[in-house]
C-alpha beads as a LAMMPS data file, in Angstrom:
LAMMPS data file: protein, C-alpha beads

431 atoms
429 bonds

1 atom types
1 bond types

-500.0 500.0 xlo xhi
-500.0 500.0 ylo yhi
-500.0 500.0 zlo zhi

Masses

1 110.0

Atoms # bond

1 1 1 -358.798 164.555 482.966
2 1 1 -362.060 165.355 481.145
3 1 1 -363.572 161.975 480.501
4 1 1 -366.940 163.451 478.797
5 1 1 -367.101 161.548 475.276
6 1 1 -367.222 163.564 472.142
7 1 1 -368.577 162.326 469.077
8 1 1 -370.200 163.473 465.757
9 1 1 -371.605 160.981 463.291
10 1 1 -370.780 161.236 459.681
11 1 1 -371.606 160.003 456.643
12 1 1 -371.580 158.000 454.494
13 1 1 -373.379 158.019 453.034
14 1 1 -371.453 155.050 450.929
15 1 1 -375.443 152.133 453.760
16 1 1 -373.249 151.713 456.917
17 1 1 -373.823 150.706 460.617
18 1 1 -371.797 152.678 463.059
19 1 1 -370.465 151.005 466.283
20 1 1 -368.293 152.605 468.957
21 1 1 -364.745 151.056 469.015
22 1 1 -362.488 153.269 470.783
23 1 1 -362.317 156.500 472.830
24 1 1 -359.511 158.796 474.133
25 1 1 -359.593 162.303 475.432
26 1 1 -361.329 164.384 472.704
27 1 1 -360.984 161.234 470.385
28 1 1 -363.386 158.586 469.174
29 1 1 -362.980 155.998 466.621
30 1 1 -365.852 154.070 465.035
31 1 1 -366.393 151.069 462.775
32 1 1 -368.311 151.715 459.628
33 1 1 -370.067 148.715 458.164
34 1 1 -371.258 149.085 454.441
35 1 1 -375.010 148.477 453.924
36 1 1 -374.212 145.545 451.818
37 1 1 -371.954 143.740 454.376
38 1 1 -373.029 140.676 455.940
39 1 1 -373.062 142.625 459.141
40 1 1 -375.763 144.999 457.861
41 1 1 -379.431 144.402 458.637
42 1 1 -380.086 145.228 454.852
43 1 1 -377.745 142.691 453.779
44 1 1 -379.224 140.346 450.888
45 1 1 -377.313 137.029 450.997
46 1 1 -378.815 135.898 447.684
47 1 1 -377.094 138.810 445.846
48 1 1 -373.538 138.479 444.562
49 1 1 -370.714 141.223 444.871
50 1 1 -371.659 142.637 441.459
51 1 1 -375.335 143.059 442.249
52 1 1 -374.366 145.026 445.336
53 1 1 -372.294 147.451 443.186
54 1 1 -375.103 147.790 440.583
55 1 1 -377.669 148.535 443.239
56 1 1 -375.495 151.143 444.740
57 1 1 -375.279 152.861 441.385
58 1 1 -378.869 152.715 440.970
59 1 1 -379.443 154.370 444.540
60 1 1 -376.817 157.155 443.333
61 1 1 -379.164 157.908 440.339
62 1 1 -382.226 157.800 442.386
63 1 1 -380.694 159.832 445.190
64 1 1 -379.625 162.608 442.587
65 1 1 -383.069 162.780 441.316
66 1 1 -384.397 163.596 444.819
67 1 1 -381.360 166.154 445.403
68 1 1 -383.010 169.592 445.199
69 1 1 -386.366 170.812 446.072
70 1 1 -388.819 172.524 443.682
71 1 1 -387.726 176.292 443.966
72 1 1 -391.342 177.228 443.132
73 1 1 -392.829 175.243 446.089
74 1 1 -394.093 177.159 449.056
75 1 1 -393.912 174.198 451.419
76 1 1 -390.854 174.068 453.758
77 1 1 -388.732 171.106 452.516
78 1 1 -385.340 169.761 453.712
79 1 1 -383.266 168.392 450.957
80 1 1 -382.525 165.231 452.206
81 1 1 -383.128 161.719 450.814
82 1 1 -385.530 159.043 451.483
83 1 1 -383.797 155.673 450.602
84 1 1 -380.669 156.777 448.967
85 1 1 -378.140 156.393 451.954
86 1 1 -375.283 154.132 451.744
87 1 1 -374.726 153.921 455.667
88 1 1 -376.676 152.915 458.614
89 1 1 -376.061 153.473 462.273
90 1 1 -377.270 151.947 465.354
91 1 1 -377.899 154.032 468.434
92 1 1 -380.143 154.248 471.468
93 1 1 -382.720 157.078 472.169
94 1 1 -384.380 157.926 475.573
95 1 1 -384.151 157.017 479.178
96 1 1 -384.071 154.003 479.540
97 1 1 -382.261 153.564 476.195
98 1 1 -384.289 152.197 473.184
99 1 1 -382.449 150.888 470.296
100 1 1 -383.072 152.034 466.892
101 1 1 -381.377 151.927 463.247
102 1 1 -380.974 155.176 461.483
103 1 1 -379.903 156.132 457.814
104 1 1 -376.806 158.198 458.173
105 1 1 -376.915 161.155 455.812
106 1 1 -374.314 163.875 455.330
107 1 1 -376.772 165.793 453.122
108 1 1 -379.440 166.134 455.924
109 1 1 -379.445 168.670 458.811
110 1 1 -381.767 166.994 461.311
111 1 1 -382.159 163.667 463.308
112 1 1 -385.505 162.301 463.039
113 1 1 -387.210 158.830 463.852
114 1 1 -390.680 157.449 463.871
115 1 1 -392.474 157.855 467.199
116 1 1 -395.664 156.551 468.799
117 1 1 -398.500 157.309 468.630
118 1 1 -398.241 157.056 464.770
119 1 1 -401.022 158.976 463.185
120 1 1 -399.612 157.593 459.902
121 1 1 -396.370 155.745 459.836
122 1 1 -394.559 153.666 457.141
123 1 1 -394.142 150.036 457.956
124 1 1 -391.079 149.718 460.218
125 1 1 -390.120 146.113 460.956
126 1 1 -388.313 146.844 464.218
127 1 1 -390.003 148.508 467.322
128 1 1 -390.974 152.118 467.231
129 1 1 -389.795 154.461 470.028
130 1 1 -392.418 155.661 472.486
131 1 1 -391.437 159.086 473.916
132 1 1 -394.122 158.675 476.760
133 1 1 -391.886 155.956 478.142
134 1 1 -388.703 158.079 478.285
135 1 1 -387.987 160.329 481.238
136 1 1 -385.600 162.487 479.304
137 1 1 -387.844 163.419 476.499
138 1 1 -389.016 167.011 476.280
139 1 1 -390.697 168.937 473.791
140 1 1 -389.305 172.502 472.505
141 1 1 -391.687 175.289 473.036
142 1 1 -392.414 177.431 469.974
143 1 1 -391.169 180.586 471.661
144 1 1 -387.721 179.137 471.851
145 1 1 -384.717 180.556 469.865
146 1 1 -383.971 176.987 468.797
147 1 1 -387.223 176.654 467.328
148 1 1 -386.946 179.827 465.505
149 1 1 -383.537 179.046 464.134
150 1 1 -384.804 175.867 462.297
151 1 1 -386.133 176.439 458.754
152 1 1 -388.870 173.837 458.674
153 1 1 -390.610 174.406 461.877
154 1 1 -394.066 175.728 462.908
155 1 1 -396.447 175.690 466.076
156 1 1 -398.978 173.040 466.844
157 1 1 -401.985 173.536 468.975
158 1 1 -400.144 172.729 472.228
159 1 1 -397.623 175.561 471.392
160 1 1 -394.769 172.991 470.932
161 1 1 -392.490 173.363 468.040
162 1 1 -393.257 171.122 465.145
163 1 1 -391.101 170.098 462.159
164 1 1 -392.249 169.236 458.589
165 1 1 -389.935 167.807 456.048
166 1 1 -391.129 167.176 452.619
167 1 1 -388.963 165.032 450.310
168 1 1 -388.835 165.588 446.471
169 1 1 -390.593 162.263 445.923
170 1 1 -393.680 163.163 447.716
171 1 1 -392.442 161.323 450.997
172 1 1 -392.464 163.211 454.330
173 1 1 -392.055 163.292 457.868
174 1 1 -393.852 165.337 460.551
175 1 1 -393.877 165.619 464.203
176 1 1 -392.370 167.370 467.369
177 1 1 -389.033 168.912 467.454
178 1 1 -387.668 167.802 470.972
179 1 1 -384.730 167.155 473.113
180 1 1 -383.722 163.656 474.046
181 1 1 -380.749 161.765 475.271
182 1 1 -378.909 159.716 472.490
183 1 1 -376.664 156.797 473.583
184 1 1 -374.046 154.602 471.675
185 1 1 -372.719 151.478 473.003
186 1 1 -369.057 150.744 472.717
187 1 1 -367.488 147.483 471.731
188 1 1 -365.618 147.474 475.171
189 1 1 -368.914 147.296 476.875
190 1 1 -369.219 150.990 477.895
191 1 1 -371.603 153.313 476.510
192 1 1 -371.589 157.114 475.855
193 1 1 -374.611 159.344 476.112
194 1 1 -375.445 162.806 474.656
195 1 1 -378.324 164.453 476.684
196 1 1 -380.480 167.133 475.257
197 1 1 -379.800 166.279 471.659
198 1 1 -382.252 167.944 469.291
199 1 1 -384.311 165.230 467.528
200 1 1 -387.299 165.117 465.328
201 1 1 -390.152 162.736 466.870
202 1 1 -392.152 161.828 463.695
203 1 1 -395.697 160.900 464.312
204 1 1 -396.787 161.175 460.612
205 1 1 -394.397 159.714 458.241
206 1 1 -394.699 158.405 454.594
207 1 1 -392.321 157.229 451.908
208 1 1 -390.110 154.646 450.487
209 1 1 -388.020 154.148 453.826
210 1 1 -386.348 150.992 454.659
211 1 1 -388.518 148.690 456.930
212 1 1 -385.548 148.078 459.301
213 1 1 -384.714 151.679 459.837
214 1 1 -386.431 154.252 462.162
215 1 1 -385.443 157.358 460.252
216 1 1 -382.517 159.634 459.365
217 1 1 -379.511 160.890 461.213
218 1 1 -378.359 164.108 459.680
219 1 1 -374.706 164.920 459.761
220 1 1 -374.678 168.090 457.579
221 1 1 -374.076 171.635 458.239
222 1 1 -377.576 172.865 459.337
223 1 1 -378.200 174.046 463.056
224 1 1 -379.661 170.865 464.450
225 1 1 -377.549 168.389 462.731
226 1 1 -375.375 166.076 464.943
227 1 1 -372.255 167.458 463.536
228 1 1 -373.318 170.981 464.404
229 1 1 -374.623 170.136 467.763
230 1 1 -371.608 168.391 468.782
231 1 1 -369.118 170.900 467.015
232 1 1 -367.638 172.300 470.113
233 1 1 -367.171 168.956 471.843
234 1 1 -365.036 167.373 469.048
235 1 1 -363.227 170.586 468.178
236 1 1 -365.221 170.651 464.853
237 1 1 -363.219 167.726 463.489
238 1 1 -364.336 164.276 461.976
239 1 1 -362.841 161.964 459.424
240 1 1 -363.297 158.749 457.760
241 1 1 -361.529 156.219 455.587
242 1 1 -363.619 154.070 453.194
243 1 1 -362.695 150.678 452.336
244 1 1 -362.944 149.183 448.626
245 1 1 -366.405 147.850 448.081
246 1 1 -365.282 144.252 447.348
247 1 1 -362.914 143.721 450.192
248 1 1 -363.366 140.908 453.036
249 1 1 -366.610 141.719 454.718
250 1 1 -364.928 141.270 458.028
251 1 1 -363.075 144.215 457.405
252 1 1 -364.542 147.742 458.331
253 1 1 -363.990 151.235 457.464
254 1 1 -363.123 153.862 460.028
255 1 1 -364.969 157.074 461.311
256 1 1 -363.126 159.281 463.662
257 1 1 -363.879 162.366 465.767
258 1 1 -361.997 165.127 467.680
259 1 1 -358.170 164.686 467.988
260 1 1 -358.236 161.192 466.366
261 1 1 -359.807 162.960 463.268
262 1 1 -356.851 165.344 462.559
263 1 1 -355.590 164.541 458.916
264 1 1 -351.845 165.334 458.865
265 1 1 -348.480 164.091 457.349
266 1 1 -347.231 163.712 453.854
267 1 1 -349.601 163.874 451.145
268 1 1 -352.307 165.990 452.792
269 1 1 -354.099 168.464 450.628
270 1 1 -356.818 170.718 451.853
271 1 1 -359.679 172.681 450.127
272 1 1 -362.308 175.044 451.458
273 1 1 -365.905 174.038 451.706
274 1 1 -368.588 176.600 450.911
275 1 1 -371.701 177.299 452.833
276 1 1 -374.745 178.085 450.617
277 1 1 -378.305 176.878 450.025
278 1 1 -379.324 174.097 450.561
279 1 1 -377.310 174.585 453.750
280 1 1 -377.106 170.977 454.760
281 1 1 -374.454 170.026 452.107
282 1 1 -370.667 170.384 451.943
283 1 1 -369.899 172.190 448.689
284 1 1 -366.429 172.019 447.094
285 1 1 -365.045 173.978 444.356
286 1 1 -363.891 171.599 441.508
287 1 1 -361.756 173.297 438.868
288 1 1 -360.841 170.529 436.519
289 1 1 -360.169 166.796 435.951
290 1 1 -357.139 165.471 434.186
291 1 1 -356.461 162.279 432.523
292 1 1 -352.905 161.863 431.322
293 1 1 -351.912 165.157 429.600
294 1 1 -355.520 166.032 428.878
295 1 1 -357.141 168.647 431.238
296 1 1 -360.999 168.772 431.413
297 1 1 -362.325 172.115 432.808
298 1 1 -365.092 171.802 435.326
299 1 1 -367.672 174.347 434.098
300 1 1 -371.081 174.317 435.726
301 1 1 -373.176 176.387 433.324
302 1 1 -375.944 177.361 435.829
303 1 1 -374.197 177.884 439.130
304 1 1 -371.414 179.931 440.582
305 1 1 -367.647 179.100 440.388
306 1 1 -367.437 178.707 444.139
307 1 1 -368.960 175.561 445.730
308 1 1 -369.934 173.941 442.359
309 1 1 -370.033 170.217 443.480
310 1 1 -371.315 168.242 446.593
311 1 1 -369.055 166.098 448.635
312 1 1 -371.299 163.205 449.568
313 1 1 -371.008 159.926 451.355
314 1 1 -374.400 158.681 450.442
315 1 1 -374.055 158.726 446.674
316 1 1 -371.874 155.933 445.360
317 1 1 -371.272 157.314 441.672
318 1 1 -369.791 160.652 440.750
319 1 1 -372.415 162.735 438.982
320 1 1 -371.198 165.407 436.555
321 1 1 -372.811 167.868 434.154
322 1 1 -373.312 165.964 430.639
323 1 1 -370.714 168.213 428.787
324 1 1 -367.948 167.688 431.512
325 1 1 -368.845 163.804 431.617
326 1 1 -368.516 163.633 427.879
327 1 1 -365.165 165.248 427.765
328 1 1 -363.982 163.182 430.551
329 1 1 -365.246 159.838 429.083
330 1 1 -363.419 160.834 425.825
331 1 1 -360.071 161.468 427.585
332 1 1 -360.378 157.986 429.384
333 1 1 -361.469 156.076 426.166
334 1 1 -358.367 157.385 424.403
335 1 1 -355.983 155.783 426.869
336 1 1 -357.607 152.541 427.539
337 1 1 -356.858 149.922 424.839
338 1 1 -359.625 147.239 425.720
339 1 1 -362.578 146.088 423.919
340 1 1 -365.628 148.281 424.781
341 1 1 -368.705 146.459 425.765
342 1 1 -372.253 147.674 426.904
343 1 1 -373.118 147.730 430.479
344 1 1 -375.412 144.724 430.913
345 1 1 -377.366 146.809 433.584
346 1 1 -377.641 149.855 431.271
347 1 1 -376.599 152.262 433.976
348 1 1 -373.130 153.299 432.865
349 1 1 -371.778 154.300 429.544
350 1 1 -368.022 153.530 429.281
351 1 1 -367.503 149.788 429.841
352 1 1 -364.677 147.377 429.005
353 1 1 -364.306 143.558 428.796
354 1 1 -361.422 142.349 431.037
355 1 1 -359.870 139.050 431.601
356 1 1 -357.658 140.073 434.414
357 1 1 -357.738 142.472 437.363
358 1 1 -354.202 143.596 436.534
359 1 1 -354.951 145.922 433.609
360 1 1 -353.487 149.293 434.348
361 1 1 -356.312 151.882 433.912
362 1 1 -355.306 155.635 433.757
363 1 1 -355.273 157.745 436.790
364 1 1 -357.826 160.571 437.091
365 1 1 -356.687 163.600 438.976
366 1 1 -359.515 165.912 440.520
367 1 1 -358.410 169.460 440.778
368 1 1 -360.113 171.025 443.746
369 1 1 -359.314 174.597 444.614
370 1 1 -355.869 174.294 446.427
371 1 1 -356.059 170.412 446.338
372 1 1 -355.120 167.980 443.567
373 1 1 -356.412 164.526 444.323
374 1 1 -355.207 161.378 442.245
375 1 1 -358.030 158.940 442.075
376 1 1 -356.599 155.503 441.384
377 1 1 -358.651 152.906 439.205
378 1 1 -360.142 151.345 442.299
379 1 1 -361.939 154.556 442.802
380 1 1 -362.922 155.236 439.350
381 1 1 -363.788 151.873 437.689
382 1 1 -366.449 149.381 439.036
383 1 1 -367.037 145.841 438.413
384 1 1 -370.592 145.488 437.353
385 1 1 -370.460 142.152 436.116
386 1 1 -368.077 139.076 435.721
387 1 1 -365.399 140.451 433.257
388 1 1 -366.982 143.790 432.847
389 1 1 -365.810 147.105 434.335
390 1 1 -367.291 150.515 433.851
391 1 1 -366.203 154.181 434.552
392 1 1 -368.001 154.932 437.767
393 1 1 -368.901 158.422 436.549
394 1 1 -372.158 159.496 434.859
395 1 1 -373.881 162.494 433.445
396 1 1 -376.841 163.939 435.584
397 1 1 -379.053 166.966 435.503
398 1 1 -378.889 167.310 439.219
399 1 1 -375.749 167.608 441.406
400 1 1 -372.928 167.594 440.600
401 1 1 -371.952 165.189 443.235
402 1 1 -368.427 163.721 444.123
403 1 1 -369.561 160.282 445.409
404 1 1 -368.203 157.924 447.799
405 1 1 -366.605 155.508 445.314
406 1 1 -364.152 158.226 444.343
407 1 1 -363.397 158.781 447.939
408 1 1 -362.274 155.034 448.570
409 1 1 -358.728 154.703 450.205
410 1 1 -358.568 158.290 451.075
411 1 1 -358.590 159.675 454.514
412 1 1 -360.980 162.450 454.342
413 1 1 -361.144 164.961 457.255
414 1 1 -363.592 167.725 457.873
415 1 1 -362.726 170.802 459.908
416 1 1 -365.846 172.616 460.708
417 1 1 -363.893 175.460 462.561
418 1 1 -361.680 176.263 459.587
419 1 1 -364.396 175.186 456.985
420 1 1 -361.944 173.007 455.143
421 1 1 -361.837 169.299 453.989
422 1 1 -358.536 167.564 453.783
423 1 1 -357.649 164.376 451.895
424 1 1 -354.776 161.994 452.358
425 1 1 -354.016 158.874 450.279
426 1 1 -354.289 155.980 452.698
427 1 1 -354.591 151.968 452.745
428 1 1 -358.175 152.184 454.709
429 1 1 -357.671 148.682 455.662
430 1 1 -354.621 149.733 457.917
431 1 1 -355.826 153.165 459.108

Bonds

1 1 1 2
2 1 2 3
3 1 3 4
4 1 4 5
5 1 5 6
6 1 6 7
7 1 7 8
8 1 8 9
9 1 9 10
10 1 10 11
11 1 11 12
12 1 12 13
13 1 13 14
14 1 15 16
15 1 16 17
16 1 17 18
17 1 18 19
18 1 19 20
19 1 20 21
20 1 21 22
21 1 22 23
22 1 23 24
23 1 24 25
24 1 25 26
25 1 26 27
26 1 27 28
27 1 28 29
28 1 29 30
29 1 30 31
30 1 31 32
31 1 32 33
32 1 33 34
33 1 34 35
34 1 35 36
35 1 36 37
36 1 37 38
37 1 38 39
38 1 39 40
39 1 40 41
40 1 41 42
41 1 42 43
42 1 43 44
43 1 44 45
44 1 45 46
45 1 46 47
46 1 47 48
47 1 48 49
48 1 49 50
49 1 50 51
50 1 51 52
51 1 52 53
52 1 53 54
53 1 54 55
54 1 55 56
55 1 56 57
56 1 57 58
57 1 58 59
58 1 59 60
59 1 60 61
60 1 61 62
61 1 62 63
62 1 63 64
63 1 64 65
64 1 65 66
65 1 66 67
66 1 67 68
67 1 68 69
68 1 69 70
69 1 70 71
70 1 71 72
71 1 72 73
72 1 73 74
73 1 74 75
74 1 75 76
75 1 76 77
76 1 77 78
77 1 78 79
78 1 79 80
79 1 80 81
80 1 81 82
81 1 82 83
82 1 83 84
83 1 84 85
84 1 85 86
85 1 86 87
86 1 87 88
87 1 88 89
88 1 89 90
89 1 90 91
90 1 91 92
91 1 92 93
92 1 93 94
93 1 94 95
94 1 95 96
95 1 96 97
96 1 97 98
97 1 98 99
98 1 99 100
99 1 100 101
100 1 101 102
101 1 102 103
102 1 103 104
103 1 104 105
104 1 105 106
105 1 106 107
106 1 107 108
107 1 108 109
108 1 109 110
109 1 110 111
110 1 111 112
111 1 112 113
112 1 113 114
113 1 114 115
114 1 115 116
115 1 116 117
116 1 117 118
117 1 118 119
118 1 119 120
119 1 120 121
120 1 121 122
121 1 122 123
122 1 123 124
123 1 124 125
124 1 125 126
125 1 126 127
126 1 127 128
127 1 128 129
128 1 129 130
129 1 130 131
130 1 131 132
131 1 132 133
132 1 133 134
133 1 134 135
134 1 135 136
135 1 136 137
136 1 137 138
137 1 138 139
138 1 139 140
139 1 140 141
140 1 141 142
141 1 142 143
142 1 143 144
143 1 144 145
144 1 145 146
145 1 146 147
146 1 147 148
147 1 148 149
148 1 149 150
149 1 150 151
150 1 151 152
151 1 152 153
152 1 153 154
153 1 154 155
154 1 155 156
155 1 156 157
156 1 157 158
157 1 158 159
158 1 159 160
159 1 160 161
160 1 161 162
161 1 162 163
162 1 163 164
163 1 164 165
164 1 165 166
165 1 166 167
166 1 167 168
167 1 168 169
168 1 169 170
169 1 170 171
170 1 171 172
171 1 172 173
172 1 173 174
173 1 174 175
174 1 175 176
175 1 176 177
176 1 177 178
177 1 178 179
178 1 179 180
179 1 180 181
180 1 181 182
181 1 182 183
182 1 183 184
183 1 184 185
184 1 185 186
185 1 186 187
186 1 187 188
187 1 188 189
188 1 189 190
189 1 190 191
190 1 191 192
191 1 192 193
192 1 193 194
193 1 194 195
194 1 195 196
195 1 196 197
196 1 197 198
197 1 198 199
198 1 199 200
199 1 200 201
200 1 201 202
201 1 202 203
202 1 203 204
203 1 204 205
204 1 205 206
205 1 206 207
206 1 207 208
207 1 208 209
208 1 209 210
209 1 210 211
210 1 211 212
211 1 212 213
212 1 213 214
213 1 214 215
214 1 215 216
215 1 216 217
216 1 217 218
217 1 218 219
218 1 219 220
219 1 220 221
220 1 221 222
221 1 222 223
222 1 223 224
223 1 224 225
224 1 225 226
225 1 226 227
226 1 227 228
227 1 228 229
228 1 229 230
229 1 230 231
230 1 231 232
231 1 232 233
232 1 233 234
233 1 234 235
234 1 235 236
235 1 236 237
236 1 237 238
237 1 238 239
238 1 239 240
239 1 240 241
240 1 241 242
241 1 242 243
242 1 243 244
243 1 244 245
244 1 245 246
245 1 246 247
246 1 247 248
247 1 248 249
248 1 249 250
249 1 250 251
250 1 251 252
251 1 252 253
252 1 253 254
253 1 254 255
254 1 255 256
255 1 256 257
256 1 257 258
257 1 258 259
258 1 259 260
259 1 260 261
260 1 261 262
261 1 262 263
262 1 263 264
263 1 264 265
264 1 265 266
265 1 266 267
266 1 267 268
267 1 268 269
268 1 269 270
269 1 270 271
270 1 271 272
271 1 272 273
272 1 273 274
273 1 274 275
274 1 275 276
275 1 276 277
276 1 277 278
277 1 278 279
278 1 279 280
279 1 280 281
280 1 281 282
281 1 282 283
282 1 283 284
283 1 284 285
284 1 285 286
285 1 286 287
286 1 287 288
287 1 288 289
288 1 289 290
289 1 290 291
290 1 291 292
291 1 292 293
292 1 293 294
293 1 294 295
294 1 295 296
295 1 296 297
296 1 297 298
297 1 298 299
298 1 299 300
299 1 300 301
300 1 301 302
301 1 302 303
302 1 303 304
303 1 304 305
304 1 305 306
305 1 306 307
306 1 307 308
307 1 308 309
308 1 309 310
309 1 310 311
310 1 311 312
311 1 312 313
312 1 313 314
313 1 314 315
314 1 315 316
315 1 316 317
316 1 317 318
317 1 318 319
318 1 319 320
319 1 320 321
320 1 321 322
321 1 322 323
322 1 323 324
323 1 324 325
324 1 325 326
325 1 326 327
326 1 327 328
327 1 328 329
328 1 329 330
329 1 330 331
330 1 331 332
331 1 332 333
332 1 333 334
333 1 334 335
334 1 335 336
335 1 336 337
336 1 337 338
337 1 338 339
338 1 339 340
339 1 340 341
340 1 341 342
341 1 342 343
342 1 343 344
343 1 344 345
344 1 345 346
345 1 346 347
346 1 347 348
347 1 348 349
348 1 349 350
349 1 350 351
350 1 351 352
351 1 352 353
352 1 353 354
353 1 354 355
354 1 355 356
355 1 356 357
356 1 357 358
357 1 358 359
358 1 359 360
359 1 360 361
360 1 361 362
361 1 362 363
362 1 363 364
363 1 364 365
364 1 365 366
365 1 366 367
366 1 367 368
367 1 368 369
368 1 369 370
369 1 370 371
370 1 371 372
371 1 372 373
372 1 373 374
373 1 374 375
374 1 375 376
375 1 376 377
376 1 377 378
377 1 378 379
378 1 379 380
379 1 380 381
380 1 381 382
381 1 382 383
382 1 383 384
383 1 384 385
384 1 385 386
385 1 386 387
386 1 387 388
387 1 388 389
388 1 389 390
389 1 390 391
390 1 391 392
391 1 392 393
392 1 393 394
393 1 394 395
394 1 395 396
395 1 396 397
396 1 397 398
397 1 398 399
398 1 399 400
399 1 400 401
400 1 401 402
401 1 402 403
402 1 403 404
403 1 404 405
404 1 405 406
405 1 406 407
406 1 407 408
407 1 408 409
408 1 409 410
409 1 410 411
410 1 411 412
411 1 412 413
412 1 413 414
413 1 414 415
414 1 415 416
415 1 416 417
416 1 417 418
417 1 418 419
418 1 419 420
419 1 420 421
420 1 421 422
421 1 422 423
422 1 423 424
423 1 424 425
424 1 425 426
425 1 426 427
426 1 427 428
427 1 428 429
428 1 429 430
429 1 430 431
């Protein structure tokens, strides 16, 4: 029996801590803990549940504003986000293992963390990794094919491969591209290690990063993301099931890899994802929304028909072109017979006053290529204040993005061999 562990780490964003919970042959399941859960190091106990939702909405908008690099810039950039992730993970790096926190980002294609010596580092409240104390740390030479395959690398004076990531908000990370052992501890007391994993060891980092976190864990499609590096080990498959935001904080979402990540059975629909620039993202083709008998065509005026929206776990809201959002809002407003109110946080546009959680909001169906997905009200309306709910969609000049709130109570499976994403309606508390 092959007992070598197989793992790929996803998403979500939605910020989460990932901890190992179960392993079988070619199968791994993890607990996902939302960044606003009491189990998260980013948890703020003074904030109520409505503030958590509002803060997630604000992060969605900030994340979208950082989404794409300036096409006129000559500086190599990775289109990842600084402080917009909705999930965290704990992992260990090096030999002996050194524990760190990382922001999980499905829109990033590299794993990087702050490293000593720091030429310039942002203030990290947890200890910083020192590669000189690890026996498994090795620099990657400039002449290697690996160095040449990564799009934001160059050579330093020591002829080692160096990466430079510039973020759209003027933040950046720069350091050595290296191989190192990553280790994840299981809840059963065992640990799994992944030797010779490509990471970026950042000695020069600046930006609006979280003080508790060491950097970013990229789970996108690029050549050195964790998903790509571990693709053959897990059969190219991973899946997750996201819990509603306001459930008991002791409940956890699930992230699966390998055989455990296969999405099958009644109700499963699948749609292809498209590979295009920026290459880190999972692009889907959205054809339309429907609300009741009203169909709203999804037309992106400045983009091709294929791969016109990003599936993202790190963005809470679903961000749409203004003309699409306007038509969707109008269709929803025609069916909801409640008193409209202003969003007290001035973030969302279509809000209602409610006195009971039992109001039957309309189902919105997302028509992806080959896959119609019914979005229940728990995925499309958010409680932003006591007695106030708002449509969790907004217009944006960047994106479009299909956010994590719209993915609640869906088992979402990624197949990197067939280049498809599958969706199955599920009660994620029971999955």
